[in-house]
VEXZA-736570 format. One record per residue (C-alpha): x, z, y; residue in one letter. Coordinates in pm, 1 decimal, padded with zeros to 6 digits. Example, Ala and Ser with C-alpha at 12.3 -4.5 7.8 and 13.67 -1.06 7.14 Angstrom:
<seros>
<sero px="01230.0" pz="00780.0" py="-00450.0" r="A"/>
<sero px="01367.0" pz="00714.0" py="-00106.0" r="S"/>
</seros>
This chain:
<seros>
<sero px="00000.0" pz="00000.0" py="00000.0" r="M"/>
<sero px="00158.2" pz="-00108.9" py="00326.8" r="A"/>
<sero px="00213.6" pz="00148.1" py="00606.8" r="H"/>
<sero px="00153.2" pz="00028.9" py="00965.4" r="S"/>
<sero px="00294.7" pz="00195.4" py="01278.8" r="T"/>
<sero px="00066.7" pz="00190.7" py="01576.8" r="P"/>
<sero px="00214.3" pz="00031.0" py="01893.6" r="K"/>
<sero px="00318.4" pz="00268.4" py="02175.7" r="D"/>
<sero px="00178.7" pz="00131.6" py="02501.5" r="P"/>
<sero px="00451.6" pz="00315.3" py="02707.1" r="M"/>
<sero px="00748.8" pz="00183.7" py="02515.7" r="A"/>
<sero px="00784.2" pz="-00139.0" py="02703.9" r="K"/>
<sero px="00747.2" pz="00009.1" py="03056.0" r="P"/>
<sero px="01002.8" pz="00283.4" py="02974.4" r="V"/>
<sero px="01248.4" pz="00022.9" py="02846.6" r="L"/>
<sero px="01207.1" pz="-00189.4" py="03155.6" r="I"/>
<sero px="01244.9" pz="00115.2" py="03384.0" r="G"/>
<sero px="01562.8" pz="00217.8" py="03203.3" r="G"/>
<sero px="01712.9" pz="-00128.3" py="03241.9" r="L"/>
<sero px="01629.8" pz="-00127.8" py="03614.3" r="V"/>
<sero px="01798.2" pz="00209.1" py="03663.4" r="L"/>
<sero px="02108.2" pz="00096.5" py="03478.6" r="I"/>
<sero px="02121.3" pz="-00221.9" py="03687.4" r="G"/>
<sero px="02086.2" pz="-00023.0" py="04012.1" r="A"/>
<sero px="02364.8" pz="00215.2" py="03907.8" r="A"/>
<sero px="02594.0" pz="-00076.2" py="03827.5" r="V"/>
<sero px="02514.2" pz="-00237.7" py="04163.4" r="A"/>
<sero px="02597.1" pz="00085.9" py="04350.2" r="V"/>
<sero px="02925.3" pz="00126.1" py="04161.6" r="L"/>
<sero px="03027.9" pz="-00233.4" py="04232.2" r="V"/>
<sero px="02936.3" pz="-00195.1" py="04602.8" r="S"/>
<sero px="03143.2" pz="00123.6" py="04631.0" r="N"/>
<sero px="03436.0" pz="-00046.5" py="04460.5" r="L"/>
<sero px="03441.2" pz="-00336.3" py="04705.5" r="F"/>
<sero px="03395.3" pz="-00097.6" py="04999.9" r="S"/>
<sero px="03694.7" pz="00110.2" py="04888.6" r="T"/>
<sero px="03908.1" pz="-00200.4" py="04845.0" r="I"/>
<sero px="03805.6" pz="-00323.3" py="05192.6" r="E"/>
<sero px="03890.5" pz="00004.1" py="05365.1" r="K"/>
<sero px="04230.2" pz="00047.0" py="05200.1" r="N"/>
<sero px="04352.5" pz="-00309.1" py="05226.7" r="S"/>
<sero px="04588.5" pz="-00433.4" py="05508.1" r="T"/>
<sero px="04470.2" pz="-00730.9" py="05709.0" r="K"/>
<sero px="04716.2" pz="-00969.2" py="05870.9" r="G"/>
<sero px="05074.8" pz="-00878.1" py="05964.2" r="A"/>
<sero px="05187.5" pz="-00515.9" py="05955.3" r="E"/>
<sero px="05197.6" pz="-00339.8" py="06297.1" r="D"/>
<sero px="05561.8" pz="-00244.5" py="06359.8" r="T"/>
<sero px="05536.0" pz="-00168.8" py="06734.4" r="S"/>
<sero px="05596.0" pz="00205.5" py="06687.5" r="M"/>
<sero px="05906.1" pz="00146.7" py="06473.7" r="Q"/>
<sero px="06039.4" pz="-00103.5" py="06729.1" r="A"/>
<sero px="05985.2" pz="00142.1" py="07015.1" r="A"/>
<sero px="06165.0" pz="00418.8" py="06824.6" r="A"/>
<sero px="06456.7" pz="00186.1" py="06747.5" r="A"/>
<sero px="06482.6" pz="00082.9" py="07114.3" r="E"/>
<sero px="06501.6" pz="00447.5" py="07221.7" r="I"/>
<sero px="06770.4" pz="00520.5" py="06964.6" r="N"/>
<sero px="06976.6" pz="00220.7" py="07076.7" r="L"/>
<sero px="06944.0" pz="00288.9" py="07450.3" r="A"/>
<sero px="07277.1" pz="00357.9" py="07630.5" r="P"/>
<sero px="07348.9" pz="00721.5" py="07711.8" r="I"/>
<sero px="07531.1" pz="00645.2" py="08037.7" r="G"/>
<sero px="07667.2" pz="00381.7" py="08272.7" r="K"/>
<sero px="08013.9" pz="00306.9" py="08403.8" r="V"/>
<sero px="08044.4" pz="00145.5" py="08746.4" r="N"/>
<sero px="08374.3" pz="-00027.6" py="08813.0" r="A"/>
<sero px="08482.2" pz="-00007.1" py="09178.0" r="V"/>
<sero px="08762.8" pz="-00209.1" py="09330.3" r="D"/>
<sero px="08928.3" pz="00047.5" py="09557.7" r="K"/>
<sero px="09141.4" pz="-00220.7" py="09719.4" r="S"/>
<sero px="08829.2" pz="-00356.8" py="09893.1" r="V"/>
<sero px="08719.9" pz="-00142.1" py="10187.8" r="A"/>
<sero px="08347.1" pz="-00135.3" py="10258.4" r="K"/>
<sero px="08227.5" pz="-00276.1" py="10586.3" r="A"/>
<sero px="08164.9" pz="-00022.2" py="10861.2" r="A"/>
<sero px="07808.7" pz="00038.1" py="10978.8" r="R"/>
<sero px="07693.0" pz="-00117.8" py="11301.3" r="S"/>
<sero px="07657.1" pz="00085.0" py="11618.2" r="G"/>
<sero px="07278.8" pz="00066.5" py="11600.0" r="E"/>
<sero px="07279.4" pz="00194.5" py="11240.2" r="A"/>
<sero px="07499.3" pz="00492.9" py="11331.2" r="V"/>
<sero px="07288.4" pz="00568.2" py="11640.0" r="Y"/>
<sero px="06963.0" pz="00563.8" py="11439.8" r="N"/>
<sero px="07112.6" pz="00782.2" py="11166.4" r="A"/>
<sero px="07288.3" pz="01047.8" py="11377.6" r="V"/>
<sero px="07288.1" pz="01010.3" py="11756.5" r="C"/>
<sero px="06919.7" pz="00942.4" py="11822.7" r="T"/>
<sero px="06812.9" pz="01307.3" py="11785.7" r="S"/>
<sero px="06986.6" pz="01397.9" py="12114.2" r="C"/>
<sero px="07048.3" pz="01075.9" py="12307.3" r="H"/>
<sero px="06693.6" pz="00940.8" py="12278.3" r="S"/>
<sero px="06545.7" pz="01237.9" py="12468.1" r="A"/>
<sero px="06848.6" pz="01371.9" py="12657.5" r="G"/>
<sero px="06867.7" pz="01704.5" py="12474.5" r="V"/>
<sero px="07084.5" pz="01959.2" py="12666.5" r="L"/>
<sero px="07194.8" pz="01703.2" py="12921.6" r="G"/>
<sero px="07302.6" pz="01439.2" py="12670.5" r="A"/>
<sero px="07284.5" pz="01100.2" py="12847.9" r="P"/>
<sero px="06980.0" pz="00903.9" py="12734.2" r="K"/>
<sero px="07059.8" pz="00574.6" py="12571.4" r="I"/>
<sero px="06899.6" pz="00368.3" py="12849.5" r="D"/>
<sero px="07003.5" pz="00584.1" py="13148.5" r="D"/>
<sero px="07267.8" pz="00375.4" py="13327.9" r="K"/>
<sero px="07326.7" pz="00634.7" py="13602.6" r="A"/>
<sero px="07387.3" pz="00914.6" py="13350.5" r="A"/>
<sero px="07641.4" pz="00705.8" py="13162.5" r="W"/>
<sero px="07826.9" pz="00578.7" py="13472.1" r="A"/>
<sero px="08066.3" pz="00875.6" py="13523.8" r="P"/>
<sero px="08135.0" pz="00893.7" py="13152.3" r="R"/>
<sero px="08205.8" pz="00521.6" py="13126.9" r="V"/>
<sero px="08453.7" pz="00570.0" py="13413.4" r="G"/>
<sero px="08682.3" pz="00750.5" py="13165.6" r="N"/>
<sero px="08697.6" pz="00434.8" py="12956.5" r="G"/>
<sero px="08630.1" pz="00387.8" py="12587.8" r="L"/>
<sero px="08926.6" pz="00607.6" py="12493.7" r="D"/>
<sero px="08786.6" pz="00899.8" py="12692.5" r="G"/>
<sero px="08440.5" pz="00860.3" py="12539.0" r="L"/>
<sero px="08591.6" pz="00836.7" py="12190.4" r="M"/>
<sero px="08795.1" pz="01153.9" py="12244.4" r="K"/>
<sero px="08479.3" pz="01349.8" py="12328.1" r="N"/>
<sero px="08284.8" pz="01189.5" py="12042.3" r="A"/>
<sero px="08557.1" pz="01267.4" py="11786.7" r="I"/>
<sero px="08632.4" pz="01624.1" py="11898.4" r="N"/>
<sero px="08293.1" pz="01723.3" py="12039.8" r="G"/>
<sero px="08204.3" pz="01835.7" py="12390.9" r="L"/>
<sero px="07989.6" pz="02131.2" py="12498.2" r="N"/>
<sero px="07683.2" pz="02133.6" py="12270.5" r="S"/>
<sero px="07770.3" pz="01802.1" py="12104.8" r="M"/>
<sero px="07945.1" pz="01868.2" py="11771.0" r="P"/>
<sero px="08245.1" pz="01664.2" py="11656.7" r="A"/>
<sero px="08140.9" pz="01317.5" py="11537.4" r="R"/>
<sero px="07781.0" pz="01404.0" py="11618.5" r="G"/>
<sero px="07788.1" pz="01661.7" py="11339.4" r="G"/>
<sero px="07852.0" pz="01405.8" py="11063.3" r="D"/>
<sero px="08216.6" pz="01420.5" py="10948.9" r="P"/>
<sero px="08170.4" pz="01112.0" py="10726.9" r="T"/>
<sero px="08147.0" pz="00880.1" py="11029.3" r="I"/>
<sero px="08467.8" pz="00678.5" py="11055.7" r="T"/>
<sero px="08645.8" pz="00607.2" py="11384.0" r="D"/>
<sero px="08537.2" pz="00243.8" py="11363.5" r="E"/>
<sero px="08171.9" pz="00340.4" py="11314.5" r="E"/>
<sero px="08193.9" pz="00594.2" py="11597.5" r="L"/>
<sero px="08340.3" pz="00325.6" py="11824.0" r="T"/>
<sero px="08055.1" pz="00092.3" py="11729.8" r="N"/>
<sero px="07800.8" pz="00363.3" py="11818.2" r="A"/>
<sero px="07960.2" pz="00438.8" py="12157.8" r="V"/>
<sero px="07977.8" pz="00068.7" py="12249.1" r="V"/>
<sero px="07615.8" pz="00024.8" py="12136.5" r="Y"/>
<sero px="07481.1" pz="00316.4" py="12344.5" r="M"/>
<sero px="07673.7" pz="00227.6" py="12656.8" r="T"/>
<sero px="07571.1" pz="-00135.9" py="12612.8" r="G"/>
<sero px="07202.9" pz="-00036.3" py="12600.1" r="K"/>
<sero px="07260.3" pz="00146.8" py="12930.2" r="A"/>
<sero px="07408.4" pz="-00162.9" py="13091.6" r="G"/>
<sero px="07781.6" pz="-00086.8" py="13051.6" r="H"/>
<sero px="07984.7" pz="-00335.9" py="12848.6" r="D"/>
<sero px="08285.1" pz="-00170.0" py="12682.0" r="L"/>
<sero px="08330.1" pz="-00427.4" py="12407.7" r="S"/>
<sero px="08643.4" pz="-00564.7" py="12575.7" r="S"/>
<sero px="08812.5" pz="-00223.9" py="12533.9" r="Q"/>
<sero px="08763.9" pz="-00214.2" py="12157.9" r="V"/>
<sero px="09093.0" pz="-00229.2" py="11972.0" r="K"/>
<sero px="09051.9" pz="-00470.4" py="11685.5" r="K"/>
<sero px="09154.8" pz="-00325.9" py="11351.4" r="A"/>
<sero px="09353.0" pz="-00623.6" py="11232.1" r="A"/>
<sero px="09661.1" pz="-00446.5" py="11097.0" r="A"/>
<sero px="09656.9" pz="-00615.3" py="10753.0" r="P"/>
<sero px="09623.6" pz="-00960.6" py="10908.0" r="A"/>
<sero px="09899.3" pz="-00882.8" py="11157.4" r="A"/>
<sero px="10125.2" pz="-00762.5" py="10878.4" r="Q"/>
<sero px="10063.1" pz="-01076.3" py="10674.9" r="E"/>
<sero px="10120.8" pz="-01291.1" py="10981.5" r="S"/>
<sero px="10444.4" pz="-01108.9" py="11062.1" r="M"/>
<sero px="10552.6" pz="-01132.7" py="10700.5" r="A"/>
<sero px="10483.9" pz="-01507.4" py="10702.4" r="G"/>
<sero px="10668.7" pz="-01555.7" py="11028.8" r="M"/>
<sero px="10956.1" pz="-01342.6" py="10904.4" r="S"/>
<sero px="10976.8" pz="-01544.5" py="10584.4" r="G"/>
<sero px="10968.9" pz="-01872.9" py="10775.1" r="M"/>
<sero px="11228.2" pz="-01758.1" py="11026.1" r="A"/>
<sero px="11456.7" pz="-01613.3" py="10762.4" r="A"/>
<sero px="11449.1" pz="-01912.3" py="10528.2" r="A"/>
<sero px="11671.5" pz="-02149.6" py="10732.5" r="P"/>
<sero px="11917.6" pz="-01872.0" py="10804.7" r="A"/>
<sero px="11927.3" pz="-01770.2" py="10440.0" r="Q"/>
<sero px="11977.5" pz="-02127.2" py="10327.1" r="E"/>
<sero px="12256.2" pz="-02166.3" py="10579.3" r="S"/>
<sero px="12422.5" pz="-01845.5" py="10465.7" r="M"/>
<sero px="12378.6" pz="-01944.5" py="10104.1" r="A"/>
<sero px="12548.9" pz="-02275.3" py="10178.6" r="G"/>
<sero px="12839.8" pz="-02106.0" py="10355.5" r="M"/>
<sero px="12902.2" pz="-01820.3" py="10118.5" r="S"/>
<sero px="12744.4" pz="-01943.3" py="09793.6" r="G"/>
<sero px="12445.9" pz="-01785.6" py="09623.2" r="M"/>
<sero px="12572.5" pz="-01428.8" py="09641.2" r="A"/>
<sero px="12318.8" pz="-01330.0" py="09906.8" r="A"/>
<sero px="12016.4" pz="-01465.7" py="09721.3" r="A"/>
<sero px="11983.2" pz="-01190.8" py="09454.7" r="P"/>
<sero px="12011.1" pz="-00916.7" py="09714.5" r="A"/>
<sero px="11753.9" pz="-01084.3" py="09936.1" r="Q"/>
<sero px="11516.7" pz="-01133.2" py="09642.4" r="E"/>
<sero px="11562.4" pz="-00769.5" py="09542.5" r="G"/>
<sero px="11485.4" pz="-00650.6" py="09895.3" r="M"/>
<sero px="11181.5" pz="-00876.5" py="09913.0" r="A"/>
<sero px="11058.8" pz="-00743.4" py="09576.2" r="G"/>
<sero px="11111.4" pz="-00382.9" py="09683.3" r="M"/>
<sero px="10932.0" pz="-00448.3" py="10014.0" r="S"/>
<sero px="10636.6" pz="-00608.1" py="09838.1" r="G"/>
<sero px="10614.6" pz="-00326.6" py="09580.9" r="M"/>
<sero px="10629.6" pz="-00058.6" py="09849.3" r="A"/>
<sero px="10371.4" pz="-00222.6" py="10075.5" r="A"/>
<sero px="10115.1" pz="-00301.2" py="09807.6" r="A"/>
<sero px="10045.0" pz="00057.5" py="09687.9" r="P"/>
<sero px="10030.2" pz="00185.2" py="10044.8" r="A"/>
<sero px="09780.9" pz="-00080.6" py="10146.9" r="Q"/>
<sero px="09572.9" pz="-00023.4" py="09832.2" r="E"/>
<sero px="09577.2" pz="00352.7" py="09892.9" r="G"/>
<sero px="09459.3" pz="00308.8" py="10251.0" r="M"/>
<sero px="09184.3" pz="00071.7" py="10137.9" r="A"/>
<sero px="09076.8" pz="00318.8" py="09868.0" r="G"/>
<sero px="09066.7" pz="00607.9" py="10115.5" r="M"/>
<sero px="08860.5" pz="00397.4" py="10355.9" r="S"/>
<sero px="08615.8" pz="00310.3" py="10079.0" r="G"/>
<sero px="08586.3" pz="00673.9" py="09971.8" r="M"/>
<sero px="08521.2" pz="00788.9" py="10328.8" r="A"/>
<sero px="08253.9" pz="00528.2" py="10392.0" r="A"/>
<sero px="08075.6" pz="00571.1" py="10058.8" r="A"/>
<sero px="07884.2" pz="00897.1" py="10132.1" r="P"/>
<sero px="07745.5" pz="00761.6" py="10458.0" r="A"/>
<sero px="07641.9" pz="00425.3" py="10311.2" r="Q"/>
<sero px="07513.3" pz="00535.0" py="09971.8" r="A"/>
<sero px="07140.8" pz="00523.8" py="09954.7" r="A"/>
<sero px="07003.1" pz="00607.6" py="09623.9" r="A"/>
<sero px="06625.4" pz="00540.9" py="09588.3" r="P"/>
<sero px="06405.0" pz="00848.9" py="09534.3" r="A"/>
<sero px="06057.0" pz="00880.4" py="09390.9" r="A"/>
<sero px="05963.9" pz="01155.6" py="09640.1" r="A"/>
<sero px="06067.8" pz="01225.6" py="09999.1" r="V"/>
<sero px="06392.5" pz="01424.8" py="10008.9" r="D"/>
<sero px="06361.4" pz="01681.2" py="10288.5" r="G"/>
<sero px="06728.0" pz="01778.7" py="10264.2" r="A"/>
<sero px="06831.5" pz="01417.9" py="10320.3" r="K"/>
<sero px="06611.3" pz="01384.6" py="10629.6" r="I"/>
<sero px="06746.8" pz="01713.0" py="10766.8" r="Y"/>
<sero px="07110.0" pz="01610.5" py="10718.3" r="K"/>
<sero px="07046.8" pz="01273.7" py="10882.7" r="A"/>
<sero px="06850.3" pz="01387.0" py="11190.0" r="T"/>
<sero px="06764.1" pz="01755.0" py="11229.8" r="C"/>
<sero px="07106.8" pz="01904.4" py="11158.4" r="F"/>
<sero px="07251.1" pz="01813.3" py="11499.3" r="S"/>
<sero px="07035.8" pz="02080.2" py="11665.8" r="C"/>
<sero px="06935.4" pz="02320.9" py="11387.7" r="H"/>
<sero px="07287.3" pz="02366.2" py="11248.9" r="D"/>
<sero px="07415.4" pz="02521.3" py="11572.7" r="V"/>
<sero px="07092.1" pz="02630.0" py="11744.7" r="G"/>
<sero px="07091.0" pz="02374.0" py="12026.5" r="V"/>
<sero px="06840.7" pz="02464.4" py="12305.6" r="A"/>
<sero px="06737.0" pz="02778.6" py="12116.2" r="N"/>
<sero px="06624.0" pz="02579.9" py="11814.6" r="S"/>
<sero px="06612.3" pz="02809.4" py="11507.7" r="P"/>
<sero px="06926.8" pz="02775.6" py="11300.4" r="K"/>
<sero px="06889.0" pz="02678.8" py="10938.2" r="L"/>
<sero px="06894.7" pz="02996.9" py="10729.3" r="G"/>
<sero px="06822.2" pz="03233.2" py="11022.0" r="D"/>
<sero px="06535.0" pz="03436.4" py="10874.8" r="K"/>
<sero px="06471.0" pz="03630.6" py="11194.9" r="A"/>
<sero px="06440.8" pz="03313.7" py="11405.6" r="A"/>
<sero px="06213.2" pz="03145.1" py="11153.3" r="W"/>
<sero px="05986.7" pz="03438.9" py="11065.2" r="S"/>
<sero px="05745.8" pz="03395.5" py="11359.4" r="A"/>
<sero px="05726.0" pz="03021.7" py="11305.8" r="R"/>
<sero px="05660.5" pz="03061.6" py="10933.1" r="I"/>
<sero px="05390.6" pz="03316.4" py="11011.0" r="A"/>
<sero px="05214.7" pz="03056.7" py="11231.3" r="A"/>
<sero px="05165.2" pz="02838.5" py="10924.3" r="G"/>
<sero px="05282.0" pz="02500.8" py="10804.2" r="N"/>
<sero px="05028.0" pz="02303.5" py="11008.7" r="D"/>
<sero px="05160.3" pz="02448.2" py="11334.3" r="A"/>
<sero px="05520.6" pz="02371.9" py="11238.1" r="M"/>
<sero px="05425.9" pz="02019.4" py="11128.9" r="Y"/>
<sero px="05248.2" pz="01960.4" py="11460.1" r="S"/>
<sero px="05547.9" pz="02076.5" py="11663.9" r="N"/>
<sero px="05787.6" pz="01860.9" py="11463.8" r="A"/>
<sero px="05566.6" pz="01552.4" py="11481.5" r="L"/>
<sero px="05469.8" pz="01580.4" py="11848.3" r="N"/>
<sero px="05770.8" pz="01762.2" py="11992.0" r="G"/>
<sero px="05795.0" pz="02097.3" py="12167.8" r="K"/>
<sero px="06019.0" pz="02217.5" py="12448.4" r="G"/>
<sero px="06355.7" pz="02041.0" py="12428.0" r="A"/>
<sero px="06280.2" pz="01906.9" py="12080.1" r="M"/>
<sero px="06158.1" pz="01544.3" py="12097.4" r="P"/>
<sero px="05880.6" pz="01411.2" py="11875.1" r="A"/>
<sero px="06005.4" pz="01354.1" py="11520.0" r="K"/>
<sero px="06344.1" pz="01487.5" py="11620.4" r="G"/>
<sero px="06396.4" pz="01181.1" py="11836.7" r="G"/>
<sero px="06378.8" pz="00938.0" py="11543.3" r="N"/>
<sero px="06048.0" pz="00756.0" py="11574.9" r="A"/>
<sero px="06129.2" pz="00551.5" py="11263.3" r="A"/>
<sero px="06065.6" pz="00854.9" py="11040.7" r="L"/>
<sero px="05724.2" pz="00877.5" py="10875.6" r="S"/>
<sero px="05499.1" pz="01182.9" py="10897.0" r="D"/>
<sero px="05570.7" pz="01257.0" py="10530.7" r="A"/>
<sero px="05945.7" pz="01256.0" py="10594.3" r="E"/>
<sero px="05912.4" pz="01492.5" py="10891.5" r="I"/>
<sero px="05696.0" pz="01731.3" py="10687.7" r="K"/>
<sero px="05945.6" pz="01719.7" py="10400.9" r="A"/>
<sero px="06227.7" pz="01812.0" py="10641.9" r="A"/>
<sero px="06021.3" pz="02105.4" py="10777.4" r="V"/>
<sero px="05951.5" pz="02223.2" py="10421.0" r="D"/>
<sero px="06322.8" pz="02207.6" py="10343.9" r="Y"/>
<sero px="06419.8" pz="02413.0" py="10651.1" r="M"/>
<sero px="06148.8" pz="02671.4" py="10578.0" r="V"/>
<sero px="06261.9" pz="02703.2" py="10216.7" r="A"/>
<sero px="06620.5" pz="02758.8" py="10331.3" r="Q"/>
<sero px="06519.2" pz="03019.3" py="10591.2" r="S"/>
<sero px="06282.5" pz="03247.0" py="10401.7" r="K"/>
</seros>
């Protein structure tokens, strides 16, 4: 007798549901696999910018060496440049009787002493004027240029009294003339007495050349070293108050000209500091008493004047 199993009506739907679930799980796993591969893969060329920057820093030089030819003397500053850097603080406003740059009558009796007399006073100082205007780095040539410039602006021409510094050229010219003049005589002597004189003359010429060259190079080097501090002008990101002070304000505030407070004098500065920075800035920018506006140097910016005031205050607290 055959046995028959009745059909389960839920068997087919359960089977189909199971297959769907398995298919969905496989789809999710495949999707996650591709997503992981996508996120962890490298597209295009590798970015090496950080490694290149690090290598550039490591290979950067740690210092610089500047070669200077000491045999070449730097050109002296013009009279106008020296006046604007040092002399303007007093001669633009006539501080303590200093002759103003455009006052012909005030300069007349001084010009009567000639350029040599003016240079003597400028080099050694006179009354309230310090030696070399208070800047020892100014060379005699630059000081001469400044004196000729100021007197020229006042209508007095002293350029004809300037002694031209042409010593090297004169020496070369004399050496050339001496060589030319000596040659015929030497040849004549050599012809009369043989060549005995030639070695001695060559030795003397060699010794003369060797002795003159180091001296001239030394003088040129000293000239270059003296001019360098005055001409060097290193660029700065911020205003350097000390630099402005040393270029303009020092001529009065170093020695207390016209009762100006000396740098570092706490007692003289205390009342001014108590009045506040704005009051000190205003006095420096607009002038007060014998002090001209901006110390007599109108080319200075407000920021530079304020930086100089800040420097003096910091040094006098």
